[in-house]
PDB file of N, CA, C and O in Angstrom:
ATOM      1  N   UNK A   1       1.022  -1.110  -0.052  1.00  0.00           N
ATOM      2  CA  UNK A   1       0.024  -0.063  -0.073  1.00  0.00           C
ATOM      3  C   UNK A   1       0.704   1.118   0.283  1.00  0.00           C
ATOM      4  O   UNK A   1       1.283   1.109   1.370  1.00  0.00           O
ATOM      5  N   UNK A   2       0.768   2.511  -0.672  1.00  0.00           N
ATOM      6  CA  UNK A   2       1.274   3.471  -0.889  1.00  0.00           C
ATOM      7  C   UNK A   2       0.264   4.656  -0.473  1.00  0.00           C
ATOM      8  O   UNK A   2      -0.964   4.586  -0.425  1.00  0.00           O
ATOM      9  N   UNK A   3       1.192   5.903  -0.146  1.00  0.00           N
ATOM     10  CA  UNK A   3       0.452   6.993   0.392  1.00  0.00           C
ATOM     11  C   UNK A   3      -0.919   7.372  -0.451  1.00  0.00           C
ATOM     12  O   UNK A   3      -1.788   8.102   0.025  1.00  0.00           O
ATOM     13  N   UNK A   4      -0.981   6.896  -1.508  1.00  0.00           N
ATOM     14  CA  UNK A   4      -2.268   7.187  -2.481  1.00  0.00           C
ATOM     15  C   UNK A   4      -3.597   6.962  -1.872  1.00  0.00           C
ATOM     16  O   UNK A   4      -4.618   7.597  -2.136  1.00  0.00           O
ATOM     17  N   UNK A   5      -3.477   6.011  -1.044  1.00  0.00           N
ATOM     18  CA  UNK A   5      -4.772   5.305  -0.110  1.00  0.00           C
ATOM     19  C   UNK A   5      -4.640   5.932   1.267  1.00  0.00           C
ATOM     20  O   UNK A   5      -3.573   5.929   1.879  1.00  0.00           O
ATOM     21  N   UNK A   6      -5.842   6.509   1.767  1.00  0.00           N
ATOM     22  CA  UNK A   6      -5.953   7.099   2.985  1.00  0.00           C
ATOM     23  C   UNK A   6      -6.119   6.019   4.166  1.00  0.00           C
ATOM     24  O   UNK A   6      -5.812   6.056   5.357  1.00  0.00           O
ATOM     25  N   UNK A   7      -6.885   4.792   3.151  1.00  0.00           N
ATOM     26  CA  UNK A   7      -6.985   3.807   4.524  1.00  0.00           C
ATOM     27  C   UNK A   7      -6.676   2.597   3.669  1.00  0.00           C
ATOM     28  O   UNK A   7      -6.686   2.662   2.440  1.00  0.00           O
ATOM     29  N   UNK A   8      -6.330   1.200   4.521  1.00  0.00           N
ATOM     30  CA  UNK A   8      -6.053  -0.135   3.849  1.00  0.00           C
ATOM     31  C   UNK A   8      -7.232  -0.327   3.466  1.00  0.00           C
ATOM     32  O   UNK A   8      -7.160  -0.549   2.257  1.00  0.00           O
ATOM     33  N   UNK A   9      -8.548  -0.381   3.884  1.00  0.00           N
ATOM     34  CA  UNK A   9      -9.850  -0.396   3.228  1.00  0.00           C
ATOM     35  C   UNK A   9     -10.217  -0.143   1.629  1.00  0.00           C
ATOM     36  O   UNK A   9     -11.141  -0.624   0.974  1.00  0.00           O
ATOM     37  N   UNK A  10      -9.204   0.751   1.240  1.00  0.00           N
ATOM     38  CA  UNK A  10      -9.741   1.810   0.418  1.00  0.00           C
ATOM     39  C   UNK A  10      -8.591   0.930  -0.856  1.00  0.00           C
ATOM     40  O   UNK A  10      -8.866   0.836  -2.052  1.00  0.00           O
ATOM     41  N   UNK A  11      -7.465   0.439  -0.275  1.00  0.00           N
ATOM     42  CA  UNK A  11      -6.380  -0.191  -1.261  1.00  0.00           C
ATOM     43  C   UNK A  11      -6.849  -1.789  -1.484  1.00  0.00           C
ATOM     44  O   UNK A  11      -6.449  -2.381  -2.487  1.00  0.00           O
ATOM     45  N   UNK A  12      -7.607  -2.380  -0.627  1.00  0.00           N
ATOM     46  CA  UNK A  12      -8.494  -3.426  -0.369  1.00  0.00           C
ATOM     47  C   UNK A  12      -9.500  -3.564  -1.584  1.00  0.00           C
ATOM     48  O   UNK A  12      -9.689  -4.481  -2.382  1.00  0.00           O
ATOM     49  N   UNK A  13     -10.140  -2.179  -1.412  1.00  0.00           N
ATOM     50  CA  UNK A  13     -11.369  -2.227  -2.448  1.00  0.00           C
ATOM     51  C   UNK A  13     -10.841  -2.167  -3.779  1.00  0.00           C
ATOM     52  O   UNK A  13     -11.415  -2.709  -4.723  1.00  0.00           O
ATOM     53  N   UNK A  14      -9.691  -1.483  -3.900  1.00  0.00           N
ATOM     54  CA  UNK A  14      -9.354  -1.308  -5.327  1.00  0.00           C
ATOM     55  C   UNK A  14      -8.946  -2.664  -6.082  1.00  0.00           C
ATOM     56  O   UNK A  14      -9.229  -2.975  -7.238  1.00  0.00           O
ATOM     57  N   UNK A  15      -8.142  -3.457  -5.052  1.00  0.00           N
ATOM     58  CA  UNK A  15      -7.594  -4.526  -5.559  1.00  0.00           C
ATOM     59  C   UNK A  15      -8.547  -5.811  -5.976  1.00  0.00           C
ATOM     60  O   UNK A  15      -8.364  -6.706  -6.802  1.00  0.00           O
ATOM     61  N   UNK A  16      -9.787  -5.502  -4.949  1.00  0.00           N
ATOM     62  CA  UNK A  16     -11.178  -6.645  -5.433  1.00  0.00           C
ATOM     63  C   UNK A  16     -11.856  -5.772  -6.901  1.00  0.00           C
ATOM     64  O   UNK A  16     -12.423  -6.409  -7.788  1.00  0.00           O
ATOM     65  N   UNK A  17     -11.731  -4.655  -6.947  1.00  0.00           N
ATOM     66  CA  UNK A  17     -12.616  -3.917  -8.159  1.00  0.00           C
ATOM     67  C   UNK A  17     -11.736  -4.396  -9.228  1.00  0.00           C
ATOM     68  O   UNK A  17     -12.359  -4.926 -10.147  1.00  0.00           O
ATOM     69  N   UNK A  18     -10.151  -4.350  -9.403  1.00  0.00           N
ATOM     70  CA  UNK A  18      -9.372  -4.697 -10.600  1.00  0.00           C
ATOM     71  C   UNK A  18      -9.503  -5.684 -10.976  1.00  0.00           C
ATOM     72  O   UNK A  18      -9.594  -5.912 -12.182  1.00  0.00           O
ATOM     73  N   UNK A  19      -9.564  -6.766  -9.891  1.00  0.00           N
ATOM     74  CA  UNK A  19      -9.481  -8.449 -10.196  1.00  0.00           C
ATOM     75  C   UNK A  19     -10.837  -8.958 -10.501  1.00  0.00           C
ATOM     76  O   UNK A  19     -11.017 -10.151 -10.745  1.00  0.00           O
ATOM     77  N   UNK A  20     -11.795  -8.090 -10.494  1.00  0.00           N
ATOM     78  CA  UNK A  20     -13.493  -8.441 -10.524  1.00  0.00           C
ATOM     79  C   UNK A  20     -13.546  -9.514  -9.620  1.00  0.00           C
ATOM     80  O   UNK A  20     -13.712 -10.652 -10.059  1.00  0.00           O
ATOM     81  N   UNK A  21     -13.410  -9.272  -8.222  1.00  0.00           N
ATOM     82  CA  UNK A  21     -13.864 -10.228  -7.162  1.00  0.00           C
ATOM     83  C   UNK A  21     -15.218  -9.676  -6.818  1.00  0.00           C
ATOM     84  O   UNK A  21     -15.699  -8.557  -6.998  1.00  0.00           O
ATOM     85  N   UNK A  22     -15.803 -10.999  -6.159  1.00  0.00           N
ATOM     86  CA  UNK A  22     -17.160 -10.623  -5.448  1.00  0.00           C
ATOM     87  C   UNK A  22     -17.095 -10.696  -4.152  1.00  0.00           C
ATOM     88  O   UNK A  22     -18.174 -10.614  -3.565  1.00  0.00           O
ATOM     89  N   UNK A  23     -15.711 -10.886  -3.236  1.00  0.00           N
ATOM     90  CA  UNK A  23     -15.667 -10.418  -2.074  1.00  0.00           C
ATOM     91  C   UNK A  23     -13.881 -10.669  -2.078  1.00  0.00           C
ATOM     92  O   UNK A  23     -13.112 -10.996  -2.982  1.00  0.00           O
ATOM     93  N   UNK A  24     -13.654 -10.322  -0.518  1.00  0.00           N
ATOM     94  CA  UNK A  24     -12.437 -10.165  -0.243  1.00  0.00           C
ATOM     95  C   UNK A  24     -11.561 -11.496  -0.242  1.00  0.00           C
ATOM     96  O   UNK A  24     -10.336 -11.427  -0.139  1.00  0.00           O
ATOM     97  N   UNK A  25     -12.212 -12.671  -0.359  1.00  0.00           N
ATOM     98  CA  UNK A  25     -11.734 -13.906   0.180  1.00  0.00           C
ATOM     99  C   UNK A  25     -11.101 -14.690  -1.219  1.00  0.00           C
ATOM    100  O   UNK A  25     -11.668 -14.601  -2.308  1.00  0.00           O
ATOM    101  N   UNK A  26      -9.905 -15.429  -1.019  1.00  0.00           N
ATOM    102  CA  UNK A  26      -9.528 -15.761  -2.152  1.00  0.00           C
ATOM    103  C   UNK A  26      -9.329 -17.099  -2.223  1.00  0.00           C
ATOM    104  O   UNK A  26      -9.269 -17.689  -1.144  1.00  0.00           O
ATOM    105  N   UNK A  27      -9.191 -17.847  -3.411  1.00  0.00           N
ATOM    106  CA  UNK A  27      -9.046 -19.408  -3.269  1.00  0.00           C
ATOM    107  C   UNK A  27      -7.341 -19.895  -3.574  1.00  0.00           C
ATOM    108  O   UNK A  27      -6.591 -19.293  -4.342  1.00  0.00           O
ATOM    109  N   UNK A  28      -7.081 -20.772  -2.998  1.00  0.00           N
ATOM    110  CA  UNK A  28      -5.999 -21.742  -3.609  1.00  0.00           C
ATOM    111  C   UNK A  28      -5.811 -21.435  -5.054  1.00  0.00           C
ATOM    112  O   UNK A  28      -6.796 -21.680  -5.750  1.00  0.00           O
ATOM    113  N   UNK A  29      -4.841 -20.990  -5.614  1.00  0.00           N
ATOM    114  CA  UNK A  29      -4.393 -20.892  -7.027  1.00  0.00           C
ATOM    115  C   UNK A  29      -5.021 -19.935  -7.737  1.00  0.00           C
ATOM    116  O   UNK A  29      -5.028 -20.156  -8.948  1.00  0.00           O
ATOM    117  N   UNK A  30      -5.619 -18.820  -7.338  1.00  0.00           N
ATOM    118  CA  UNK A  30      -6.356 -17.992  -7.921  1.00  0.00           C
ATOM    119  C   UNK A  30      -5.215 -16.874  -7.795  1.00  0.00           C
ATOM    120  O   UNK A  30      -4.607 -16.412  -6.830  1.00  0.00           O
ATOM    121  N   UNK A  31      -5.179 -16.629  -9.191  1.00  0.00           N
ATOM    122  CA  UNK A  31      -4.235 -15.233  -9.585  1.00  0.00           C
ATOM    123  C   UNK A  31      -4.886 -13.853  -8.918  1.00  0.00           C
ATOM    124  O   UNK A  31      -6.095 -13.724  -8.729  1.00  0.00           O
ATOM    125  N   UNK A  32      -3.902 -12.853  -8.597  1.00  0.00           N
ATOM    126  CA  UNK A  32      -4.215 -11.771  -8.217  1.00  0.00           C
ATOM    127  C   UNK A  32      -3.436 -10.272  -8.814  1.00  0.00           C
ATOM    128  O   UNK A  32      -2.240 -10.036  -8.648  1.00  0.00           O
ATOM    129  N   UNK A  33      -4.032  -9.709  -9.254  1.00  0.00           N
ATOM    130  CA  UNK A  33      -3.191  -8.499  -9.717  1.00  0.00           C
ATOM    131  C   UNK A  33      -3.263  -7.528  -8.566  1.00  0.00           C
ATOM    132  O   UNK A  33      -4.254  -7.188  -7.920  1.00  0.00           O
ATOM    133  N   UNK A  34      -1.788  -7.087  -8.425  1.00  0.00           N
ATOM    134  CA  UNK A  34      -1.972  -5.909  -7.030  1.00  0.00           C
ATOM    135  C   UNK A  34      -1.482  -4.531  -7.651  1.00  0.00           C
ATOM    136  O   UNK A  34      -0.389  -4.586  -8.215  1.00  0.00           O
ATOM    137  N   UNK A  35      -1.966  -3.613  -7.635  1.00  0.00           N
ATOM    138  CA  UNK A  35      -1.615  -2.035  -8.076  1.00  0.00           C
ATOM    139  C   UNK A  35      -0.613  -1.697  -7.377  1.00  0.00           C
ATOM    140  O   UNK A  35      -0.616  -1.620  -6.148  1.00  0.00           O
ATOM    141  N   UNK A  36       0.326  -1.468  -8.112  1.00  0.00           N
ATOM    142  CA  UNK A  36       1.558  -0.354  -7.676  1.00  0.00           C
ATOM    143  C   UNK A  36       1.941   0.860  -8.577  1.00  0.00           C
ATOM    144  O   UNK A  36       2.228   0.896  -9.773  1.00  0.00           O
ATOM    145  N   UNK A  37       1.867   1.726  -7.752  1.00  0.00           N
ATOM    146  CA  UNK A  37       1.675   3.255  -8.434  1.00  0.00           C
ATOM    147  C   UNK A  37       3.246   3.681  -8.110  1.00  0.00           C
ATOM    148  O   UNK A  37       3.646   3.608  -6.948  1.00  0.00           O
ATOM    149  N   UNK A  38       4.159   4.146  -9.219  1.00  0.00           N
ATOM    150  CA  UNK A  38       5.353   4.922  -8.848  1.00  0.00           C
ATOM    151  C   UNK A  38       5.411   5.956  -9.401  1.00  0.00           C
ATOM    152  O   UNK A  38       4.955   6.043 -10.541  1.00  0.00           O
ATOM    153  N   UNK A  39       5.949   6.983  -8.807  1.00  0.00           N
ATOM    154  CA  UNK A  39       6.345   8.655  -9.679  1.00  0.00           C
ATOM    155  C   UNK A  39       7.721   8.260 -10.263  1.00  0.00           C
ATOM    156  O   UNK A  39       8.069   9.029 -11.159  1.00  0.00           O
ATOM    157  N   UNK A  40       8.608   7.253  -9.990  1.00  0.00           N
ATOM    158  CA  UNK A  40       9.767   6.928 -10.776  1.00  0.00           C
ATOM    159  C   UNK A  40       9.628   6.939 -12.047  1.00  0.00           C
ATOM    160  O   UNK A  40       8.601   6.439 -12.508  1.00  0.00           O
ATOM    161  N   UNK A  41      10.479   7.429 -12.810  1.00  0.00           N
ATOM    162  CA  UNK A  41      10.637   7.386 -14.205  1.00  0.00           C
ATOM    163  C   UNK A  41      11.979   6.108 -14.542  1.00  0.00           C
ATOM    164  O   UNK A  41      13.165   6.046 -14.221  1.00  0.00           O
ATOM    165  N   UNK A  42      11.050   5.200 -15.349  1.00  0.00           N
ATOM    166  CA  UNK A  42      11.980   3.953 -15.657  1.00  0.00           C
ATOM    167  C   UNK A  42      12.350   4.286 -17.149  1.00  0.00           C
ATOM    168  O   UNK A  42      11.402   4.771 -17.767  1.00  0.00           O
ATOM    169  N   UNK A  43      13.465   4.143 -17.840  1.00  0.00           N
ATOM    170  CA  UNK A  43      13.538   4.032 -19.144  1.00  0.00           C
ATOM    171  C   UNK A  43      13.385   2.772 -19.679  1.00  0.00           C
ATOM    172  O   UNK A  43      13.444   2.607 -20.897  1.00  0.00           O
TER     173      UNK A  43
END
């Protein structure tokens, strides 16, 4: 979690949304996309 999120729940809600989950629970073997935002420029 980075400073863009005011609360842990905000971060969890974004993870749930971008992964099209219907709940916060994961099943074994399920893939998960985790958001990561950086202002660092990479060439």
